[in-house]
N, C-alpha and C positions, 0 to 999 in steps of 0.2 A: 895432466892428461887423465890420470886415474880418477881424479875428483870429477872431472867432466863426464866421464863414462857413468859414474855412480849417479850423477844428477840426471843424466839422460835416462838411465834405468828407472829411477824414481818417478820421473815424469811419465814414462811409458807405463809403469805399473799403475799409476793413478788413472790413466786413460783406459786401461784394460780392466780395471777393477782390482780384484784380489788375486787373479791368476797371474802366474809368472810367465813372461815371454820365454819362448823356447830357444830362439836364436837371436843373434845380434841384428839380423835382418828385420825380425819382427819389431825390435826396439826402434830401429831407424825408421821403419814404416809408420809405426805409431807416433813417433816424434814428428815426422813430417805431416801426418794427418792432423795432429793437434795444431801445428803451425798454420796449416792451410785453413782450418776452421777459424782461427783467430784472424787470418787475413780476410776471409769472407765476411766476418762480422765488421771488420774495419771498413771494408768496401761498401757494405750496406749503410753504415753510418755516413760515409762520404756521399753516397747517392742521395740520402735523405737531405743532407745539408745542401747539396747542389740543386736538388729539386726546390728547396726553399728559395735559394738565390735566383733561380729561373723564374719563379712566380713573382718575386719582388721586381726583377728586371722587366717582366712583361707589364706589370702594373705601372712602373716608372715610364716605360716607353709609351704606353697608352696615354698617360698624363701629358708627356711631352708632345705627342702627336696632336692632342686636343688643344694644347696651348699654341702650337705652331699654326694649326688651322684657324684658330681664333685671331691670332695676330696677322695672319695672311689676309683674312677677310677685312680687318681694319685698314691694312695698307692698300688694299685694292678698291677702296671706296672711290666713287667718282670725284668727290670733293678733293681728296688728296691727289688724285691723278691730274686734276686741273692745275693745282698748285705746283706740282712737279714739272708740268709742261711749261708753265709760265716762268718759272725760276730755273734757269739752266746753270747759272754760275753764282758765286759768292757776290760778285760786284752787282749783278742784276738784282739779287735779293736786297742788297743795301740801297740801291737806287730806288727800288720799289717802296721800301719802308720810309725813306727820306722824302720822296715825292708825295706820298699819300698820307703822311702821318698827321699833319696839323695845318692849321691856318693861323696867320699871325696878324695882329692889329697893332699899329704903332700910333700912340696918342702923344702928340707933342704940344707944348705950350707956345703961344706966340708972344707972351709977355716975358721979358727977360728977368723980371723981379720974382717970378713964381718958380720955386724949385721943383725938381722931379718928385720929391717926397710929397709935396703939396698936391701935385697932379695925381699921384697914386691915391691919396686920401679922397680927393674929389671924385675920381672915377669909382672907387669902391663904395662911396656913399650913394652915388647915382645908380650904379649897376648892381643888381643882385642876381647872379647866375642861376640860383635855385628857382627863383620865381619865373625866370625866362625860359627855363628848360634848356639852357645853354651850357655846354661843357667847356669850362675854362681849365686848361691843364696847369698853367703857371703864369706868373707875372714876373717881369724883371725891370728894374729901374735902369734907364738909359739916360744919356745926356739930354736935358731939356724935355723929358717925357717918360712914358711908360710903355713897355712891350707886353701885349697880352697874347698868350698862346692858347688857341682854341683847338678842340679836337677835330672839328670839321667846318666847312664853309658856312653851313646853316647856322651854327653857333656863333660864328664870326659875324654874320650879318645881323643877328639879333643883338649882339653886344654893341656893334657899331651904331645901330639905330638909336640906342639909348644913351650912348656916350656923347652924342652930339649936343 
């Protein structure tokens, strides 16, 4: 207890300068004054830090608002609204993509001695999709023939006319 009083007296003397305090009340007041000054300094530093955080939060919120508005404009375009109105469910979306995805041409041989591999070679030698501007997505060998998958009906007709 005595050591603590000496410490308090030394702190009070530093804050008062060289003059000695007259009473213990002066010592306590000076000590409290010093503590309050340090608290004020601490609060000022906290205020500065909080002001920096507020500025950063305002900047972030402005960026988020801008991004939100940009994304909202993209989702409210008439093109997307039409697609959302046309597709109400998962099954409707699947039906739409299956029904409109492609056109198929089946080329079969009438001669039993000709294999499906030979039919594929003959068709590929006669038909060049690049020169026809026809979009052929894939070909598949089937029993006694060849299956040609085109992207649209127009490409199917161009391919069909040359494969005859």
